[in-house]
SETI-741777 format. One record per residue (C-alpha): x, y, z; residue in one letter. Coordinates in steps of 0.1 Angstrom, whole numbers, padded with zeros to 4 digits, always signed. Each point is the difference from the previous one (the first is absolute). Layout:
XYZA/...
This chain:
+0143+0000-0097M/+0019+0030+0017R/-0010+0031-0013Y/+0028+0026+0009E/-0019+0030-0012H/-0040+0003-0014L/-0015+0024-0025Y/-0037+0005+0011I/-0029+0014-0018Y/-0034+0009+0022Q/-0029+0003-0020I/-0035+0008+0006E/-0021-0028-0013G/+0001-0036-0009K/+0026-0006-0025L/-0005-0031-0024N/+0034-0012+0002E/-0001-0021-0031G/+0017+0028-0022G/+0035-0002+0021I/+0025-0020-0018S/+0031+0016+0017S/+0026-0021+0008P/+0006+0021+0032D/-0032+0002+0009Y/-0008-0020+0036I/-0037+0000+0007G/-0030+0022+0009C/-0016+0005+0035W/-0036+0012+0003N/-0008+0020+0030E/-0035+0010-0004G/-0007+0022-0029G/+0039+0004-0006S/+0023-0021-0016S/+0044-0001+0006F/+0016-0009-0026L/+0037-0011+0007F/+0027-0004-0023F/+0039-0006+0008H/+0011+0027-0026A/-0015+0032-0008D/-0033-0004-0026Q/-0015+0032+0004G/-0003+0004-0040A/-0018-0038+0001L/-0021+0010+0029V/-0013+0037-0016E/-0012-0022-0032A/-0020-0023+0022L/-0018+0025+0020V/-0004+0022-0035E/-0016-0034-0017A/-0024-0005+0029Q/-0022+0033+0007P/-0009-0012+0035N/+0033+0000+0016L/+0020+0031+0010T/+0038+0001+0015L/-0001+0014+0030V/+0040-0004+0010D/+0033-0018-0005S/+0027-0011+0020Y/+0032-0019+0004D/+0010-0014+0033M/+0024-0026+0011D/-0014-0032+0005Y/+0000+0004+0040D/-0020+0035-0004D/-0026-0017-0016W/-0003-0031+0027Q/+0008+0023+0029G/+0029-0020+0015E/+0025-0026-0013G/-0007-0036-0003L/+0019-0021+0025K/-0006-0037+0011A/-0019-0008+0033F/-0013-0028+0017R/-0034-0010+0017V/+0000-0030+0017G/+0011-0029-0023S/+0001+0020-0029L/+0029+0022-0014W/-0016+0025-0031F/+0033+0011-0023C/-0009+0027-0023P/+0027+0002-0036P/+0023+0022+0015S/+0011-0024+0031E/-0002-0031-0023K/+0034-0010+0010N/-0010+0005+0041A/+0007-0032+0023R/-0031-0015+0006K/-0008-0004+0042P/+0002-0037+0008D/-0031-0017+0001G/-0019+0028-0018C/-0021-0009-0032H/+0014+0027-0029A/-0025+0021-0013I/+0014+0021-0036P/-0022+0026-0006F/+0001+0029-0022D/-0028+0031+0003P/+0012+0015-0029G/-0017+0035-0002V/-0030-0010+0020V/-0002+0009+0037F/+0005-0031+0022G/+0034-0004+0014T/-0010-0017+0026G/+0013+0025+0028L/-0032+0021+0000H/-0014-0009+0034P/-0033-0009-0013T/+0018-0030-0019T/+0027-0007+0025Y/-0029-0004+0024D/-0016-0019-0021S/+0028-0027-0001L/+0005-0004+0034H/-0035-0009+0005L/-0003-0021-0031I/+0030-0019+0013V/-0019-0004+0038D/-0025-0012-0016L/+0011-0028-0017F/+0024-0011+0027R/-0037-0006+0016R/-0019-0011-0028H/+0003-0015-0035A/-0022+0023-0023P/-0002-0018-0035E/-0019+0027-0018K/+0009+0034-0003V/-0012+0033-0012L/+0023+0030-0006D/-0025+0029-0006L/+0025+0033-0013G/+0031-0027-0004T/+0022+0033-0012G/+0034-0019-0009T/-0013-0034+0017G/+0021+0002+0034I/-0028-0013+0020L/-0012-0024-0025A/+0038-0015-0006L/+0001-0001+0038A/-0030-0021+0003C/+0010-0026-0029A/+0038-0002+0020A/-0017-0011+0031L/-0020-0029-0012G/-0034+0013-0021A/-0009-0020-0025R/-0019+0029-0019E/+0002+0033+0000V/-0021+0026-0024L/+0014+0033+0000A/-0017+0028-0016V/+0003+0036-0004D/-0017+0026-0022I/+0031+0018-0013N/+0014-0019-0030R/+0035+0013+0005L/-0001-0019+0037S/-0017-0031-0015V/+0029-0002-0026K/+0031+0003+0029T/-0018-0022+0022A/+0000-0029-0027R/+0040+0008-0008N/+0004-0005+0039N/-0021-0033-0001V/+0020-0011-0029I/+0036+0010+0018A/-0012-0024+0029N/-0012-0030-0019G/-0038+0004+0013F/-0019-0001-0036Q/-0015-0030+0012G/-0014+0012+0031R/-0006+0038-0002I/-0024+0015-0027T/+0002+0037-0004V/-0029+0021-0014E/-0013+0034-0011E/-0031+0005+0024A/-0017+0018+0022P/+0000-0016+0037A/-0038+0007+0001E/-0004-0023-0027V/+0026-0031+0013I/-0008+0000+0038I/-0027-0023-0006G/+0024-0026-0013R/+0008-0031+0024E/+0026+0007+0022A/+0011-0007+0035D/+0025+0032+0003L/-0008+0034-0012A/+0027+0025+0000V/-0009+0036-0007M/+0024+0030+0000N/-0020+0025-0017I/-0018+0031+0006H/-0028+0004+0029Y/-0026+0009-0024R/+0005-0032-0021V/+0004-0021+0033L/-0032+0011+0016D/-0022-0004-0027K/+0016-0039-0001L/-0006-0006+0036T/-0034+0003-0010D/-0004-0027-0025M/-0008-0033+0003K/+0029-0012-0019G/+0022+0015+0035F/-0021-0018+0023R/+0007-0033-0010D/+0038+0002-0001K/+0019-0018+0033K/+0026+0027+0000W/+0008+0034-0008I/+0027+0023+0004V/-0009+0038-0008L/+0026+0026-0007S/+0000+0034-0014G/-0018+0020+0031L/+0008+0029+0017L/-0009+0003+0035R/-0037+0014-0001T/-0012-0023-0027D/+0020-0028+0018Y/-0023+0004+0030M/-0036+0005-0023K/+0009-0033-0016L/+0011-0020+0033L/-0031+0012+0018R/-0016-0015-0030K/+0014-0031-0008L/+0002-0009+0042Q/-0039-0003-0004K/+0005-0032-0018R/+0038-0010+0002M/+0027-0005+0021R/+0033+0022+0001L/+0028-0023+0003I/+0028+0024+0001K/+0008+0036-0015E/+0032+0018-0008R/+0004+0042-0003S/+0033+0015-0013T/-0002+0035+0001G/-0035+0010-0010H/-0008-0028-0018W/-0019-0033+0010F/-0006-0032-0013S/-0019-0035+0018A/-0005-0032-0002W/-0037-0012+0008F/-0016-0034+0002E/-0041-0011-0006A/
């Protein structure tokens, strides 16, 4: 759904969403010890009542802003190899010849596909599938599900996409349904550290360095044939690169601005 305007309430503490029944409610984003409630109409009174009913919560601030201000950039269709990603705002745009169309809606979750970490990951995934045919894929930190959708569109038979954020899981599931991939992509709410041990040929991980650093020491990571990593600034990337090159082969890397992404093979 395309939201023209958002009403966002920042709350200190983890909110129980069970008591929210407003038709204007979009969802809740949990980040660390904070919660962000999203509505498409002013619901200040409702939020204040929720906070009063849960003593562990504090209303920190409220914001009303245009959708593009929240996402940081306007949504637009874009192409990576044979894949054409199309947001709702460009549903009537003409698909380039020879491309597989992937409709997606980021909602209020970050993940338009145009951030360097996502965009470069997509390029690496497309290159990998040109040479190989991974059948089982893990997408750890799936966000809006774009990387999982790409893997399924390129031929992966089973994709498990996970995120610790419930709103991301909801958004990714909606995008899976929009693409008709329910039989091939499963979306779960779970930490990457719990899922890394699942059987897969390829694991894609566009997540924070601290999580990546922990994952690279786990047996489940070492069992994967191919790994695509992203979400890394230069210093953190160099640390992981030195660590991984002791046991894996760097096939290709991409950098855009300050961000680095890489494809490794066991």
